[in-house]
C-alpha positions as CSV (number, residue, x, y, z in Angstrom):
1,A,-0.9,13.5,-13.1
2,V,1.2,14.5,-10.2
3,R,2.1,18.1,-10.3
4,A,5.1,19.9,-8.8
5,S,2.8,21.0,-5.9
6,R,2.4,17.3,-5.1
7,R,-1.2,16.9,-5.9
8,V,-2.9,14.0,-7.7
9,A,-5.9,14.7,-9.8
10,T,-7.8,11.4,-9.9
11,G,-7.8,7.9,-8.5
12,A,-6.4,6.6,-11.8
13,D,-3.6,9.2,-11.5
14,L,-2.9,7.9,-8.0
15,E,-2.6,4.4,-9.2
16,E,-0.4,5.5,-12.1
17,Y,1.8,7.4,-9.7
18,A,2.1,4.3,-7.5
19,Y,3.0,2.3,-10.5
20,Q,5.7,4.7,-11.6
21,V,7.2,5.1,-8.1
22,A,7.0,1.5,-6.8
23,G,5.3,-0.8,-9.3
24,T,8.4,-0.7,-11.4
25,V,10.4,-1.7,-8.3
26,G,8.3,-4.8,-8.1
27,L,9.2,-5.7,-11.6
28,M,12.9,-5.2,-10.9
29,L,12.6,-7.7,-8.0
30,L,11.4,-10.5,-10.2
31,P,14.9,-11.7,-11.2
32,L,16.0,-11.6,-7.5
33,L,13.0,-13.8,-6.7
34,G,14.2,-16.4,-9.3
35,V,11.7,-15.4,-12.0
36,S,13.6,-15.5,-15.3
37,E,11.7,-17.5,-17.9
38,E,9.7,-15.3,-20.2
39,E,6.5,-17.2,-19.5
40,D,7.1,-16.9,-15.7
41,V,7.8,-13.2,-16.0
42,A,4.6,-12.6,-17.9
43,A,2.6,-14.4,-15.1
44,A,4.4,-12.6,-12.3
45,R,4.3,-9.2,-13.8
46,G,0.8,-8.2,-12.6
47,P,1.3,-9.4,-9.1
48,A,4.7,-7.7,-8.9
49,I,3.3,-4.4,-10.0
50,A,0.3,-4.8,-7.6
51,L,2.7,-5.4,-4.7
52,G,4.6,-2.2,-5.5
53,Q,1.4,-0.2,-5.9
54,A,0.1,-1.5,-2.6
55,I,3.3,-0.6,-0.8
56,Q,3.3,2.9,-2.3
57,L,-0.4,3.6,-1.4
58,I,0.2,2.4,2.1
59,N,3.3,4.5,2.4
60,I,1.3,7.5,1.3
61,L,-1.2,6.8,4.1
62,R,1.6,6.2,6.6
63,D,3.3,9.5,5.7
64,A,0.2,11.7,5.4
65,R,1.1,13.9,8.5
66,P,4.7,14.7,7.6
67,D,3.7,15.1,3.9
68,A,0.9,17.6,4.8
69,A,3.3,19.5,7.0
70,L,5.5,19.9,3.9
71,G,2.5,21.0,1.8
72,R,2.1,17.7,0.0
73,I,-1.2,15.7,-0.4
74,Y,-1.1,12.5,-2.4
75,L,-4.8,11.7,-2.2
76,P,-6.8,12.4,-5.4
77,R,-8.4,15.8,-5.7
78,D,-11.5,14.4,-7.4
79,E,-12.1,12.0,-4.5
80,M,-11.4,14.7,-2.0
81,A,-14.0,16.9,-3.7
82,E,-16.6,14.1,-3.9
83,R,-16.2,13.5,-0.2
84,G,-16.1,17.1,0.9
85,V,-12.5,17.0,2.0
86,D,-10.9,20.4,2.2
87,E,-7.3,20.7,1.1
88,A,-6.6,23.5,3.5
89,A,-7.9,21.4,6.4
90,V,-5.6,18.5,5.5
91,L,-2.6,20.9,5.3
92,A,-3.6,22.2,8.7
93,L,-3.6,18.6,9.9
94,Q,-7.3,18.5,10.7
95,C,-8.7,15.0,10.5
96,T,-12.4,15.3,9.6
97,P,-14.9,12.5,9.3
98,A,-14.8,13.1,5.5
99,Y,-11.1,12.8,5.4
100,R,-11.2,9.6,7.5
101,G,-13.6,8.2,4.9
102,L,-11.2,9.0,2.1
103,V,-8.3,7.4,4.0
104,A,-10.5,4.2,4.6
105,H,-11.3,4.2,0.8
106,T,-7.6,4.5,-0.1
107,A,-6.8,1.7,2.4
108,E,-9.4,-0.5,0.7
109,R,-7.7,0.2,-2.7
110,A,-4.3,-0.7,-1.2
111,E,-5.8,-3.9,0.3
112,A,-7.1,-4.9,-3.1
113,F,-3.5,-4.6,-4.5
114,L,-2.2,-6.6,-1.6
115,G,-4.7,-9.4,-2.4
116,R,-3.6,-9.5,-6.1
117,A,0.1,-9.6,-5.0
118,E,-0.6,-12.3,-2.4
119,R,-2.5,-14.5,-4.9
120,G,0.2,-14.1,-7.6
121,G,3.1,-14.6,-5.1
122,R,2.1,-18.1,-4.4
123,S,3.3,-19.3,-7.8
124,L,6.8,-17.8,-7.5
125,P,9.8,-20.2,-7.4
126,G,12.0,-20.8,-4.3
127,A,11.6,-18.4,-1.4
128,G,9.5,-16.0,-3.5
129,P,6.2,-17.0,-2.0
130,L,7.5,-16.5,1.5
131,L,9.1,-13.1,0.7
132,V,5.9,-11.8,-0.9
133,A,3.8,-13.2,2.0
134,I,6.0,-11.4,4.5
135,I,5.8,-8.1,2.7
136,V,2.0,-8.5,2.3
137,E,1.5,-9.3,6.0
138,L,3.7,-6.4,7.2
139,Y,1.9,-3.9,5.0
140,R,-1.5,-5.4,5.9
141,D,-0.6,-4.7,9.5
142,Y,0.0,-1.0,8.7
143,L,-3.6,-0.9,7.3
144,T,-4.8,-2.7,10.5
145,E,-3.1,-0.1,12.6
146,L,-4.5,2.7,10.5
147,A,-8.0,1.2,11.0
148,R,-7.4,0.9,14.7
149,R,-6.7,4.6,14.8
150,G,-10.0,5.3,13.1
151,F,-8.2,6.1,9.8
152,D,-6.7,9.2,11.5
153,N,-3.2,9.7,10.0
154,L,-3.0,13.4,10.6
155,S,-3.4,14.0,14.3
156,A,-0.5,14.5,16.7
157,G,1.0,11.4,18.3
158,G,3.5,10.4,15.8
159,D,4.9,11.5,12.5
160,R,4.1,8.2,10.8
161,V,1.8,5.2,11.1
162,S,4.0,2.4,12.3
163,I,3.9,-1.0,13.9
164,S,6.0,-2.5,16.7
165,T,8.8,-5.0,16.3
166,P,6.6,-7.8,18.0
167,R,3.9,-7.1,15.4
168,K,6.4,-7.3,12.7
169,V,7.6,-10.7,14.0
170,W,4.0,-11.8,14.3
171,A,3.3,-10.7,10.7
172,T,6.4,-12.7,9.6
173,L,5.1,-15.8,11.4
174,R,1.6,-15.4,9.9
175,A,3.3,-15.2,6.4
176,L,5.3,-18.4,7.1
177,A,2.1,-20.2,8.2
178,K,0.3,-19.1,5.1
179,V,3.1,-20.3,2.8
180,L,3.4,-23.7,4.6
181,Q,-0.4,-24.2,4.6
182,P,-1.5,-26.3,1.7
183,E,-3.7,-24.5,-0.8
184,P,-7.4,-25.4,-0.6
185,A,-8.6,-27.7,-3.5
186,T,-10.6,-25.9,-6.1
């Protein structure tokens, strides 16, 4: 569980924290996306939670530098220990190879949630598929930027991992193309 000192014990705790903080927001968005029938809500529940969890995990990665400066680390202690990541080094904003490996692993976890949300978003009514696709593509671009930086989200050069307005526009256009593209036959 997350403690007052802003530490997460395990990977499962991190996913639970992401659910509590943002997965529930995904659920609250379902009526706004036109999902109201009980059967449709049941089908959309998992992807909505996955979208919220992905967003939260990516925001944790985006905000690592300012969070560490405030004494907060949201990466799981057990995974830090397994990889030899020292909490004191993270709080001192030292981006070691072991830390980069943990950030890459967390990015993979977030990408898996994005994939679940993307697949589930296709079945939403109305503009739902497009809205989900835009969010997925935008947040996927944050992961791309993080990878471009060698999974270094602690070093100087910015308080937060971000993407430019042109990249946001491009992500939106990619999302539109994905939604307009017919699904491959299975």
